[in-house]
PLY file of the C-alpha trace (Angstrom):
ply
format ascii 1.0
element vertex 506
property float x
property float y
property float z
element edge 505
property int vertex1
property int vertex2
end_header
88.41 -124.00 84.89
84.54 -124.09 84.43
81.79 -123.68 81.86
80.23 -120.87 83.85
77.14 -121.56 85.96
75.99 -117.76 85.76
76.49 -117.94 81.93
74.08 -120.89 81.73
71.59 -118.99 83.83
71.43 -116.00 81.43
71.16 -118.32 78.51
68.03 -119.81 79.81
66.51 -116.52 81.25
67.26 -114.77 78.02
66.94 -117.63 75.47
70.46 -116.66 74.57
71.81 -119.31 72.18
75.16 -117.57 72.22
75.52 -117.88 76.07
74.37 -121.67 76.00
77.14 -122.24 73.15
79.80 -120.71 75.34
78.87 -122.94 78.39
78.76 -126.04 76.06
82.08 -125.37 74.58
83.66 -124.62 77.85
82.46 -127.69 79.67
83.78 -130.01 76.81
87.06 -128.14 76.91
87.26 -128.62 80.61
87.03 -132.43 80.11
89.96 -132.18 77.57
92.10 -130.08 79.87
91.57 -132.36 82.74
92.84 -135.43 80.46
95.69 -133.53 78.64
97.11 -131.95 81.90
96.14 -134.26 84.84
99.02 -133.26 87.11
98.01 -129.50 86.96
94.19 -130.03 87.03
91.90 -131.69 89.49
88.27 -131.93 90.25
86.84 -129.59 92.97
83.68 -129.93 94.65
81.87 -126.52 95.26
78.97 -125.94 97.61
76.26 -123.49 96.96
74.32 -122.83 100.12
70.67 -122.13 100.16
69.05 -119.71 102.67
65.73 -119.73 101.23
63.52 -122.64 100.61
62.85 -121.53 96.89
66.65 -121.51 96.27
66.73 -125.33 96.73
64.72 -126.30 93.79
66.08 -123.45 91.65
69.74 -124.13 92.15
69.22 -127.88 91.97
67.59 -127.60 88.57
70.15 -125.20 87.31
73.12 -127.20 88.36
71.43 -130.56 87.00
71.02 -128.55 83.63
74.93 -127.73 84.11
75.55 -131.58 84.30
73.33 -132.31 81.37
75.21 -129.70 79.18
78.56 -131.06 80.15
77.62 -134.35 78.79
77.63 -137.96 80.14
78.31 -138.37 83.82
78.70 -134.56 84.34
81.65 -134.30 81.79
83.71 -136.67 83.63
83.30 -135.13 87.10
80.88 -135.97 89.97
77.30 -134.92 89.21
75.57 -132.28 91.44
73.58 -133.33 94.36
71.48 -131.80 97.31
72.83 -132.08 101.03
71.21 -131.20 104.07
72.05 -128.12 106.42
73.77 -130.44 108.76
75.81 -132.25 106.06
76.66 -128.98 104.57
78.20 -127.74 107.71
79.96 -131.10 108.37
81.70 -130.74 104.96
82.13 -127.02 105.32
82.67 -126.24 109.13
83.14 -122.54 108.60
79.85 -122.09 106.85
77.43 -119.93 108.76
74.17 -121.51 110.00
72.29 -118.42 109.16
72.76 -116.05 106.33
72.25 -112.17 105.60
69.06 -111.27 107.42
69.10 -114.14 109.78
67.56 -116.72 107.49
68.79 -120.21 108.43
70.52 -122.61 106.14
68.15 -124.93 104.37
70.72 -127.07 102.72
73.23 -126.76 99.95
73.75 -128.12 96.36
77.19 -129.44 95.82
78.53 -129.53 92.25
82.00 -130.12 90.75
83.98 -127.99 88.41
87.92 -128.13 87.68
90.73 -126.32 89.21
94.06 -125.71 88.05
97.28 -123.92 88.23
97.19 -121.23 85.49
100.75 -120.05 85.61
102.17 -123.73 85.46
99.65 -124.49 82.66
100.97 -121.63 80.66
104.46 -122.95 81.11
103.60 -126.34 80.09
102.09 -125.16 76.89
105.19 -123.20 75.84
107.40 -126.38 76.84
105.07 -128.56 74.93
105.15 -126.23 71.74
109.00 -126.29 71.97
109.24 -130.11 72.16
106.90 -130.12 68.95
109.36 -127.96 67.14
108.29 -124.35 67.84
110.83 -121.66 68.64
109.84 -120.06 72.05
111.25 -116.75 72.89
110.84 -115.47 76.39
111.02 -111.75 77.19
110.62 -110.70 73.52
108.81 -107.66 72.58
107.48 -106.48 69.29
108.66 -103.05 68.40
107.55 -102.83 64.88
105.54 -104.79 62.33
107.12 -105.58 58.93
104.73 -105.00 55.87
105.08 -105.57 52.19
104.46 -102.81 49.45
100.76 -103.61 49.50
100.65 -103.02 53.27
100.13 -106.82 54.44
101.76 -107.79 57.60
104.94 -110.07 56.76
106.73 -110.24 60.20
107.74 -108.42 63.03
110.85 -106.55 64.72
111.49 -108.37 68.06
113.59 -106.84 70.94
115.11 -109.05 73.59
114.16 -107.11 76.59
117.15 -108.65 78.60
119.78 -107.72 76.25
118.26 -105.06 74.03
119.18 -106.83 70.84
116.66 -106.79 67.89
115.92 -109.31 65.37
113.48 -109.32 62.29
111.27 -112.41 62.05
109.51 -113.05 58.73
106.19 -115.01 58.87
103.60 -116.11 56.38
100.89 -115.09 59.12
101.17 -112.96 62.27
98.68 -113.78 65.26
98.23 -111.00 67.74
97.45 -112.98 70.94
98.55 -110.37 73.56
95.41 -110.53 75.83
94.41 -107.25 77.31
97.27 -105.61 75.28
95.88 -106.66 72.04
94.63 -103.24 71.02
98.16 -101.91 71.41
99.54 -104.22 68.70
96.58 -103.56 66.62
97.21 -99.75 66.88
101.00 -100.52 66.03
99.85 -101.89 62.84
97.03 -99.66 62.13
96.58 -96.29 64.25
93.01 -96.00 62.94
92.06 -99.65 63.81
88.78 -100.08 65.71
89.49 -100.95 69.58
88.11 -104.26 70.45
89.46 -104.74 74.01
87.36 -103.84 77.20
89.55 -104.83 80.04
88.33 -105.38 83.61
90.20 -105.99 86.79
89.36 -108.97 89.25
90.76 -108.95 92.74
91.32 -111.85 94.73
92.48 -112.28 98.54
94.46 -114.96 99.82
93.55 -116.18 103.33
94.62 -118.92 105.65
93.73 -122.65 104.93
91.31 -122.84 107.99
88.91 -120.53 106.07
87.76 -123.51 104.03
88.11 -127.26 104.06
90.56 -129.04 101.94
88.73 -130.27 98.98
85.57 -128.10 99.04
84.89 -124.71 97.67
81.93 -122.24 98.44
80.09 -119.99 95.91
77.29 -117.65 96.65
75.76 -116.91 93.16
74.00 -113.73 94.27
74.27 -112.15 97.65
71.81 -109.32 98.82
73.73 -106.56 96.95
74.01 -108.60 93.57
77.44 -109.67 93.80
79.10 -113.09 93.52
81.20 -114.38 96.39
83.37 -117.50 96.13
85.99 -119.17 98.52
88.24 -121.98 97.13
90.96 -124.10 98.60
94.15 -123.59 96.41
97.85 -124.51 97.13
97.20 -124.95 100.71
95.41 -121.59 101.26
92.01 -120.13 100.63
91.40 -117.66 97.80
88.31 -115.57 98.05
86.90 -113.03 95.45
85.95 -111.42 93.26
85.51 -107.93 91.86
84.74 -106.76 88.24
85.60 -103.11 87.46
86.72 -101.39 84.17
90.54 -101.10 84.37
93.34 -100.09 82.05
95.68 -102.96 80.88
98.45 -102.74 83.29
101.59 -105.08 83.73
101.39 -104.34 87.28
97.77 -104.50 88.51
97.35 -103.97 92.14
94.45 -104.58 94.60
93.29 -101.53 96.46
92.31 -101.40 100.31
88.72 -100.77 99.03
88.70 -103.95 97.02
90.14 -106.03 99.73
87.62 -104.70 102.24
84.81 -105.33 99.69
85.70 -108.95 99.39
86.24 -109.39 103.23
82.86 -107.94 103.89
81.00 -110.03 101.38
82.56 -113.28 102.68
82.09 -112.61 106.47
78.26 -112.65 106.13
78.64 -116.58 105.22
81.19 -117.75 107.68
81.62 -118.36 111.16
85.20 -117.25 111.00
86.33 -113.90 112.38
87.25 -112.41 108.97
90.18 -110.02 109.57
92.34 -107.75 107.51
95.26 -109.08 109.19
94.47 -112.75 107.90
95.19 -111.55 104.34
98.44 -113.26 103.16
98.29 -112.02 99.60
95.93 -109.63 97.51
96.18 -109.74 93.81
94.45 -108.16 90.85
94.39 -109.61 87.24
93.16 -108.14 84.09
90.14 -109.84 82.17
90.66 -109.66 78.35
86.98 -109.06 77.57
86.66 -108.32 73.80
84.12 -107.35 71.26
84.17 -108.07 67.44
85.60 -104.96 65.67
83.19 -105.68 62.81
80.05 -105.81 64.89
77.39 -103.09 64.58
77.50 -102.71 68.42
79.15 -103.66 71.69
76.34 -105.98 72.62
78.45 -108.76 71.44
80.71 -108.34 74.24
80.99 -111.44 76.30
83.35 -114.14 77.82
83.56 -115.69 74.30
86.46 -115.34 72.22
86.95 -113.30 69.05
89.24 -114.00 66.12
89.47 -111.01 63.78
91.58 -110.63 60.56
92.47 -106.90 59.75
92.80 -105.22 56.43
96.40 -105.56 56.80
96.26 -109.41 57.47
97.03 -109.18 61.09
95.17 -111.92 62.94
93.82 -110.98 66.48
92.62 -113.64 68.82
91.01 -111.92 72.15
88.57 -112.54 74.82
87.82 -116.03 76.28
88.91 -117.52 79.40
91.42 -120.01 80.46
88.97 -123.11 80.08
88.67 -122.53 76.41
92.30 -121.56 75.64
92.77 -124.58 73.47
89.64 -123.85 71.34
90.83 -120.31 70.83
94.19 -121.54 69.85
92.65 -123.85 67.43
90.56 -121.12 65.93
93.46 -118.66 65.72
95.66 -121.19 63.93
92.81 -122.02 61.51
92.59 -118.40 60.51
96.31 -118.24 60.09
96.31 -121.35 57.88
93.56 -119.85 55.71
95.31 -116.45 55.57
98.73 -117.95 54.55
97.03 -120.29 52.17
98.64 -123.50 53.70
96.09 -125.90 51.99
98.39 -129.01 52.92
98.06 -128.18 56.81
96.78 -131.13 58.86
93.69 -130.81 61.14
94.23 -129.60 64.73
95.53 -132.60 66.88
95.64 -130.62 70.39
92.38 -132.02 71.66
94.08 -135.07 72.69
97.60 -133.92 73.21
99.10 -134.48 76.71
101.18 -131.56 77.98
104.65 -131.70 79.30
104.52 -133.35 82.68
101.51 -135.66 82.02
103.65 -138.44 80.85
104.57 -140.63 83.94
102.02 -138.95 86.22
99.42 -140.84 88.07
97.51 -140.06 91.34
100.00 -141.99 93.16
103.09 -140.35 91.85
103.74 -138.40 95.08
104.19 -141.62 96.81
107.02 -142.66 94.45
108.57 -139.14 94.84
108.51 -139.51 98.62
109.89 -142.97 98.49
112.58 -142.42 95.78
113.99 -139.29 97.35
117.23 -140.07 98.96
120.04 -138.40 100.96
122.96 -140.17 102.56
121.86 -142.55 105.26
118.09 -141.19 104.96
116.18 -142.86 102.13
112.72 -141.40 101.62
113.73 -138.24 103.73
111.07 -136.13 102.27
107.61 -135.19 103.68
104.38 -135.97 101.96
103.30 -132.36 101.48
106.58 -131.50 99.45
106.12 -134.65 97.61
102.50 -133.79 96.65
103.68 -130.37 95.79
106.35 -131.60 93.42
104.01 -134.34 91.75
101.34 -131.62 91.19
103.81 -128.99 89.84
105.98 -131.14 87.72
104.11 -134.29 86.96
106.29 -137.02 85.47
109.19 -134.50 85.66
109.26 -134.38 89.34
112.14 -136.82 89.68
114.40 -134.50 87.83
113.75 -131.75 90.49
114.40 -134.48 93.41
117.73 -135.37 91.58
119.03 -131.85 91.79
117.97 -131.65 95.48
119.91 -134.99 96.43
123.00 -134.48 94.05
123.57 -130.90 94.78
122.32 -130.42 98.46
119.52 -128.31 97.36
116.67 -130.18 99.37
115.93 -127.39 101.87
112.77 -125.39 101.87
112.87 -121.79 100.58
110.68 -120.56 103.46
109.02 -121.84 106.54
105.55 -123.27 106.02
105.75 -123.80 102.32
106.90 -126.80 100.44
108.93 -125.06 97.53
112.55 -126.45 97.52
115.97 -124.80 96.69
116.09 -127.28 93.85
113.17 -125.75 92.16
115.03 -122.62 91.48
117.83 -124.38 89.76
115.43 -126.47 87.83
113.36 -123.61 86.54
116.63 -121.77 85.28
117.74 -124.82 83.58
114.58 -126.37 82.06
111.75 -123.86 82.53
112.85 -120.75 80.65
112.96 -118.81 84.05
115.09 -115.45 83.57
114.22 -113.34 86.52
113.28 -113.80 90.18
109.80 -112.67 89.50
109.41 -115.45 86.94
110.29 -118.12 89.70
108.24 -116.39 92.48
104.97 -115.87 90.69
105.17 -117.86 87.28
107.03 -121.13 88.18
105.84 -121.27 91.53
102.74 -119.51 93.33
104.58 -118.18 96.23
103.68 -114.48 95.68
100.13 -115.45 95.38
99.91 -117.53 98.46
102.08 -115.55 101.13
103.89 -112.29 100.16
105.55 -112.27 103.48
106.84 -115.51 102.99
108.08 -114.73 99.45
109.90 -111.72 100.84
111.77 -114.04 103.19
112.60 -116.42 100.30
113.59 -113.72 98.09
117.33 -113.45 98.96
117.96 -117.18 98.59
116.18 -117.19 95.15
118.24 -114.24 94.13
121.42 -116.03 95.15
120.54 -119.37 93.58
119.45 -117.67 90.21
122.62 -115.55 90.20
124.69 -118.80 90.33
122.70 -120.43 87.63
122.78 -117.31 85.29
126.10 -115.98 86.20
124.71 -112.56 87.18
126.99 -109.76 88.07
126.53 -108.02 91.43
124.80 -105.12 89.56
122.24 -107.45 87.88
121.43 -109.03 91.40
120.67 -105.62 92.73
118.42 -104.81 89.84
116.65 -108.06 90.08
116.18 -107.50 93.69
114.70 -104.19 93.29
112.42 -105.38 90.58
110.97 -108.39 92.73
110.30 -105.78 95.54
108.42 -103.59 93.36
106.49 -106.50 92.03
105.69 -107.90 95.42
104.45 -104.59 96.74
101.53 -105.03 94.36
100.38 -107.92 96.50
99.97 -106.13 99.75
97.14 -103.71 99.05
96.90 -99.98 99.24
96.71 -98.94 95.49
93.94 -96.64 94.52
90.66 -98.36 93.62
89.73 -98.31 89.85
86.65 -96.37 88.76
83.29 -98.21 88.73
84.03 -100.86 91.35
81.09 -103.57 91.01
80.40 -106.96 92.02
81.67 -110.01 90.14
79.98 -110.81 86.81
0 1
1 2
2 3
3 4
4 5
5 6
6 7
7 8
8 9
9 10
10 11
11 12
12 13
13 14
14 15
15 16
16 17
17 18
18 19
19 20
20 21
21 22
22 23
23 24
24 25
25 26
26 27
27 28
28 29
29 30
30 31
31 32
32 33
33 34
34 35
35 36
36 37
37 38
38 39
39 40
40 41
41 42
42 43
43 44
44 45
45 46
46 47
47 48
48 49
49 50
50 51
51 52
52 53
53 54
54 55
55 56
56 57
57 58
58 59
59 60
60 61
61 62
62 63
63 64
64 65
65 66
66 67
67 68
68 69
69 70
70 71
71 72
72 73
73 74
74 75
75 76
76 77
77 78
78 79
79 80
80 81
81 82
82 83
83 84
84 85
85 86
86 87
87 88
88 89
89 90
90 91
91 92
92 93
93 94
94 95
95 96
96 97
97 98
98 99
99 100
100 101
101 102
102 103
103 104
104 105
105 106
106 107
107 108
108 109
109 110
110 111
111 112
112 113
113 114
114 115
115 116
116 117
117 118
118 119
119 120
120 121
121 122
122 123
123 124
124 125
125 126
126 127
127 128
128 129
129 130
130 131
131 132
132 133
133 134
134 135
135 136
136 137
137 138
138 139
139 140
140 141
141 142
142 143
143 144
144 145
145 146
146 147
147 148
148 149
149 150
150 151
151 152
152 153
153 154
154 155
155 156
156 157
157 158
158 159
159 160
160 161
161 162
162 163
163 164
164 165
165 166
166 167
167 168
168 169
169 170
170 171
171 172
172 173
173 174
174 175
175 176
176 177
177 178
178 179
179 180
180 181
181 182
182 183
183 184
184 185
185 186
186 187
187 188
188 189
189 190
190 191
191 192
192 193
193 194
194 195
195 196
196 197
197 198
198 199
199 200
200 201
201 202
202 203
203 204
204 205
205 206
206 207
207 208
208 209
209 210
210 211
211 212
212 213
213 214
214 215
215 216
216 217
217 218
218 219
219 220
220 221
221 222
222 223
223 224
224 225
225 226
226 227
227 228
228 229
229 230
230 231
231 232
232 233
233 234
234 235
235 236
236 237
237 238
238 239
239 240
240 241
241 242
242 243
243 244
244 245
245 246
246 247
247 248
248 249
249 250
250 251
251 252
252 253
253 254
254 255
255 256
256 257
257 258
258 259
259 260
260 261
261 262
262 263
263 264
264 265
265 266
266 267
267 268
268 269
269 270
270 271
271 272
272 273
273 274
274 275
275 276
276 277
277 278
278 279
279 280
280 281
281 282
282 283
283 284
284 285
285 286
286 287
287 288
288 289
289 290
290 291
291 292
292 293
293 294
294 295
295 296
296 297
297 298
298 299
299 300
300 301
301 302
302 303
303 304
304 305
305 306
306 307
307 308
308 309
309 310
310 311
311 312
312 313
313 314
314 315
315 316
316 317
317 318
318 319
319 320
320 321
321 322
322 323
323 324
324 325
325 326
326 327
327 328
328 329
329 330
330 331
331 332
332 333
333 334
334 335
335 336
336 337
337 338
338 339
339 340
340 341
341 342
342 343
343 344
344 345
345 346
346 347
347 348
348 349
349 350
350 351
351 352
352 353
353 354
354 355
355 356
356 357
357 358
358 359
359 360
360 361
361 362
362 363
363 364
364 365
365 366
366 367
367 368
368 369
369 370
370 371
371 372
372 373
373 374
374 375
375 376
376 377
377 378
378 379
379 380
380 381
381 382
382 383
383 384
384 385
385 386
386 387
387 388
388 389
389 390
390 391
391 392
392 393
393 394
394 395
395 396
396 397
397 398
398 399
399 400
400 401
401 402
402 403
403 404
404 405
405 406
406 407
407 408
408 409
409 410
410 411
411 412
412 413
413 414
414 415
415 416
416 417
417 418
418 419
419 420
420 421
421 422
422 423
423 424
424 425
425 426
426 427
427 428
428 429
429 430
430 431
431 432
432 433
433 434
434 435
435 436
436 437
437 438
438 439
439 440
440 441
441 442
442 443
443 444
444 445
445 446
446 447
447 448
448 449
449 450
450 451
451 452
452 453
453 454
454 455
455 456
456 457
457 458
458 459
459 460
460 461
461 462
462 463
463 464
464 465
465 466
466 467
467 468
468 469
469 470
470 471
471 472
472 473
473 474
474 475
475 476
476 477
477 478
478 479
479 480
480 481
481 482
482 483
483 484
484 485
485 486
486 487
487 488
488 489
489 490
490 491
491 492
492 493
493 494
494 495
495 496
496 497
497 498
498 499
499 500
500 501
501 502
502 503
503 504
504 505
């Protein structure tokens, strides 16, 4: 959840006003996201080590500019500062005292950015929309667009992927927000449409928590071979990455052994830890929806910024961007839809200060209330602090609803050893969080698949049993769910062929 330190560097080096605008918007949206979803977001100090004397003033000046663009008091986060080599290694004990080539650590600049749980945020947005009156349909695929005699899009035919039933949905405006798959819908509407997506794959690996200290990340903005390397604490593990390579838009992207090795080789130069392939608990790939304006004269407009395009058929496409600016992207897309549908009476956007589901009732001390309020017969407060913190961070003010299920239905056991997720969360996800499949729970309601794939496989049978009970699945449906989940989890183990054009992070 960041403005983009490297984008700011490009803005100053190239006098690129567009890059500066992107950073400015992202940093201000970062502040809003921290306020609107405090339970899912947090401040994360990040250390940028300096192994050459010239890097100290260069990085310091750049990060002070980052603070300035963020606004007063660093955009609500702690301002950047220089720390000595000794303090840097005290804060980040696994940081190498000498970098590539043997240069000694001169010190580090510590700055702050935001961190969040992306899947839980996506869910919170859907639940918040539903609470505001939206109709939210999970597992709904567009099979055909409806058009009037003039060729203007007036709705869509939507298929329920779980039952196969199809429904026609009429609309004053249709917005295509399909991420890296946006061109598929544009082609469905107009086979001659100009492609606007240039998807790229980014791989990350999950390592044990001892690779990085709790509460401090590490980023090397430019290694000797030009790549960016980062290591961040996240959900009691360490994630490291990343790569940036052209890739097709896939629903099951997977990391290759080459990409995993690429990341491990990059981080080992900056750590005292013996970086081992056997330490990788999970390896995963995601597809970045890099977009270009289809009306632009050239692809030089491609950036991490978002694009809102209205086709000749009236289809509105919003693409590109990044998580930090999701709200601004949505505002721009809805404004385009309001204009297209000629809804002149529409009120101005109110989402800049709209708390998301879970924000109400949350406080930094909520986990203590969760721990103290959890009761089982003869054992009031029988919940450990790690579980309480997990529930407060995942569900915010709704955490007590999960603990009530655990207490009243005897579902207070952990799903797998070494992880805080409870059996009660499966039941809650099925009842209140639109969870329809085992993969939904393992990757999109909790983050088990991303933190530890072996532990996730151990939890799978119990998850399947609980969902079967909640959903009334047949034996055959349970078998199919197990097969789908195993296929999905296989993508977190590495071994897939590498994509063409493997390159360092951008």
